[in-house]
NUFI-653717 format. One record per residue: residue in three letters; x, y, z of N, C-alpha, C in turn. Coordinates in steps of 0.05 Angstrom, whole numbers, plus 5000, padded with zeros to 4 digits. Each point is the difference from the previous one (the first is absolute). Example, Ala and Ser with C-alpha at 12.3 -4.5 7.8 and 13.67 -1.06 7.14 Angstrom:
<recs>
ALA526448865156498250245000501850245000 SER499350214986501650245001498550225014 
</recs>
This chain:
<recs>
UNK489251035318500750054973498550244989 UNK501550174984498850244989500149974969 UNK497750054987499949974971498950264988 UNK501450114981499150234984498649894975 UNK497450064997498649914976499150254984 UNK500249984974499450234983498549924975 UNK497950154994498549974976498350254995 UNK499850094975498550254995497049964998 UNK499149755003497149955000499249945029 UNK498550195012499449985029498649745007 UNK498149924983498549765006501849755002 UNK501949984980501849785001501950025023 UNK500950245006501950045023498749915026 UNK497650095005498649935024499449705001 UNK499349894977499449714999502549845005 UNK502350094990502549865005500850015029 UNK499650235012500650035029498249815016 UNK497549994993498149825015500949714997 UNK500749924975500949724995502549935016 UNK501950195000502649955014499649985030 UNK498150165011499549985028498949735008 UNK498549884981498949735005502249794997 UNK502150054985502149804995502150005022 UNK500650235011502350035019499250135026 UNK501249915022499550125026502150205006 UNK499350195018502050195010501450154978 UNK498550114981501150154978498950285000 UNK501850204997499250284998500350074970 UNK497950134990499950074972500250314997 UNK501650094981500150284992499250014970 UNK498150184994498950004973501050244984 UNK500349964974500850214981498449974975 UNK499250234988498349994976501550074975 UNK502650065002501650064976503049995007 UNK501750034981502949985005500950245016 UNK498950244996500850235015499649955030 UNK497749875007499449945028502049805011 UNK500749804984502149815009502650145006 UNK500850174981502650155005499850175025 UNK497850135004499650175024500249835026 UNK498849774999500049825024502849905006 UNK501349894980502649875005502350205005 UNK499450254994502150215005500450035030 UNK497949965016500250035029499649745015 UNK498949804987499449755014500949774982 UNK502249885009501249774984499649745014 UNK498450005021499749755016497749834990 UNK500449884976498149834988501249724995 UNK498549805004500949724995499449924971 UNK498150144987499149934973498650244987 UNK500550034974498450194984498549854979 UNK497450044999498349864980498750224984 UNK500750024974499150234985499149934971 UNK498150164991499249994972502450104983 UNK499949954974502250084983499550264986 UNK497750034987499450254985498350185018 UNK501350215011498650195018501050284994 UNK498450205007500950284997502450065017 UNK501650204992502250095016502749954988 UNK500249794984502649934987499549764981 UNK501949954982499949764985500849775019 UNK499049764994500649785017503049945001 UNK501450054978502849954999501550195020 UNK499350254999501250195019499249945028 UNK497449945004499049965027501249765014 UNK500149774987501149765012503050045006 UNK501450134982502850065005500450175024 UNK498450215003500250185022499349875027 UNK497849855000499249865024502249815010 UNK501149854981502149805007502650155009 UNK500550234989502350165008499750115029 UNK497650095006499550125026499949805022 UNK498749774995499849795021500849734987 UNK502649964994500949774985499549735014 UNK499850005026499649755015497149925003 UNK498250164991497149945002499149874974 UNK499049755001499149874975497650144988 UNK499850004974497850124985498649794984 UNK497349995003498449834983498250174983 UNK499949954974498350144982497449844997 UNK497850145003497349874996498750164978 UNK499949894976499350164977498349844980 UNK498550154983498549884978501849974976 UNK502350145000502049984979501549745004 UNK500049834979501149735004501649924976 UNK502050164993501749954977502849915010 UNK501049784989502649895009502250205000 UNK500250174979502250194998499950205024 UNK497550085007499750195022500749865026 UNK499149765004500749845024503049975002 UNK501349934978502949975000501450265010 UNK499050224990501350265007499650075029 UNK497649945011499550065028501849835018 UNK500449754992501749835016502950104999 UNK500850104976502750114998500350255018 UNK497950155004500050245016499949935030 UNK499549755007500049935028497449915011 UNK497949984983497449905010500249715008 UNK498749925021500249735010497649834994 UNK497950124988497749844994498250154980 UNK498549844984498350124980497449834999 UNK497750135006497549865002497950144983 UNK498449844986497850124985497750085018 UNK498750224994497850105017497749815002 UNK499749824982497849815001500749755017 UNK502449995011500949775015498249965025 UNK499849755008498549935024501450105025 UNK498550015022501350075026502149805008 UNK499649754994502049795006502650054985 UNK499750084975502450064984501550245011 UNK498550215007501350245012501449935025 UNK498749845017501349925025502549834995 UNK499849814981502449844994502350174990 UNK499350204983502150184990501350165022 UNK498450115018501150155022501849835018 UNK499049765006501649825017502749934987 UNK499949954974502549934986501950235000 UNK499050244994501850245000501150065028 UNK498349985020500950055027502049795010 UNK500149774986501949795007502650034984 UNK500250214983502450054986500049914971 UNK497749914990499849914972498950224982 UNK499549934975498750174981497649854989 UNK497750135000497649874990499550104972 UNK500049804981499250064973498049794991 UNK497650074991498149814991501149814979 UNK499249755001501149804982499850074971 UNK497750144993499650074972502050224990 UNK501350135019501950214993502949915005 UNK500349755010502749905005501249894974 UNK500850194984500949944973503049944999 UNK500949894978502949964996501550264999 UNK498550224992501350264999500850095028 UNK498349955020500750075028502449835009 UNK499949744993502249825008502650104987 UNK499950084975502550084986501150265011 UNK498250195007500950265010501649965025 UNK499249825018501349965025501949765000 UNK500449884977501949784997499449775020 UNK497549935002499349775017497649864990 UNK499749755009497749844992497850055020 UNK498350204995497950075019497549854995 UNK500049824981497549864994499849745015 UNK497549915005499649765016501549774988 UNK501149835017501649784991498349745000 UNK501049804988498749745000500149885028 UNK497749955012499949905027501249725003 UNK500549874977501149735001503150004997 UNK501150245000503050024998501349875024 UNK502449884996501449895022500550215022 UNK500149915025500450195022502650164996 UNK502149874990502550144997499950224979 UNK498149984982499750194978497650195004 UNK498749985023497650165005500650305000 UNK502450075010500850285000502550034983 UNK500350234987502450064985502350055019 UNK502550014990502350055017499750265015 UNK499150214986499750265012497949995021 UNK497849864995497949985020500949845025 UNK501749804995501249865023501750195017 UNK501550174987501650205015498250175017 UNK497850094988498150195013498649865023 UNK499049764997498549875021501849945024 UNK502549944994501949965022500750265015 UNK500150224986500450255013497550095016 UNK497749944990497550055015500149845025 UNK500949744998500149835024501950115021 UNK502050164991501850125019499050265012 UNK497650084991498750245011500650264986 UNK501249984976500750244985497550134987 UNK499950265001497850154987500650034970 UNK498050084985500350024971502450174992 UNK500350235013502150184994502749885005 UNK500349845021502549875006500649784980 UNK497949854992500349794980500950124974 UNK498850234992500850144975502950075001 UNK500950105023502950085003501849754998 UNK499249795013501749765000500349884973 UNK497950014984499949864974500550194976 UNK500350265006500550194978497650044982 UNK497650005012497550034986498650255009 UNK498050094985498350225010497949885019 UNK499050175018498049905019497549914985 UNK499250134978497749924985500349734988 UNK502449934990500549744989499949785022 UNK501050065023499849825023497149945006 UNK498350205000497249975006498749814979 UNK500850034975498949834979500949715004 UNK502549965007501049745006498449875022 UNK499650165021498549895024497149934992 UNK498850164983497349944990500049734986 UNK502049954983500149754986500549765019 UNK501750065021500549795020497349925013 UNK498450205007497449955013498349824981 UNK500050074975498349854981501049714998 UNK502649974998501149734997499649835024 UNK500250125024499749855025497149995009 UNK498350154986497150015006499550105028 UNK501350235006499750135026499550294995 UNK499450155022499250284997501650195017 UNK502049915015501650185015502849885005 UNK501850165010502849935003500449765019 UNK498650025023500349795020499249734989 UNK497649994986499149754988501949904979 UNK501250194985501949924979502449865012 UNK501150115022502349885013499349735011 UNK497649985013499149745011499849794977 UNK498750074978499749814978502749934987 UNK501750204997502649954988501649825018 UNK499850035026501449825019499049714998 UNK497349974997498949744997501049864975 UNK500550164979501049894975503049974998 UNK501350085022502949975001501550214984 UNK498750244996501250214983501650205017 UNK499849995026501450185017502749885008 UNK502250164995502649905006500650045030 UNK501349805011500850025029502650155002 UNK500150175022502550145004500250264986 
</recs>
């Protein structure tokens, strides 16, 4: 796995690299200290599994930068690790294609959980930022559900469609095409499916959904 990590504070950047090396095996890291450096890197090297970046850095506004990064390497998930923690900004980054948003004060366990969720096809949004505004923007119930809900009502109809397509081996882009959704919206649905089924990846979601009788045969 190759991860591009970017932050304009060298101490934090090096500390993040050290923490990530301790979390994951067989990972190659490429470092950038500003948006200009990110653009320079991805212009010639697009072979990254993940981009983990600060939001406010020299070289461009975050709005321009996130848009450009997603345009150049649209299939590489982006996680923002920032001290900026405003719901409206989080909403906008998700609209632009960001797959995760983490506060810089988060624990290593939280960062690892977020990366694992994003790499499994979901979107990581801290619970304190999982507002009704985010749910309304993407026309879905992205908030945690009542764990006592009947099994048949545990997932919404759209989520049932998605988990069954996941079970058939379809990727997010294929699911988006099948259901007439954007890929970002599919990711948010998958995130909510993970929350509802209390799992952290696609395989575990299919296994749990099968146990609950939510996977259609045929």
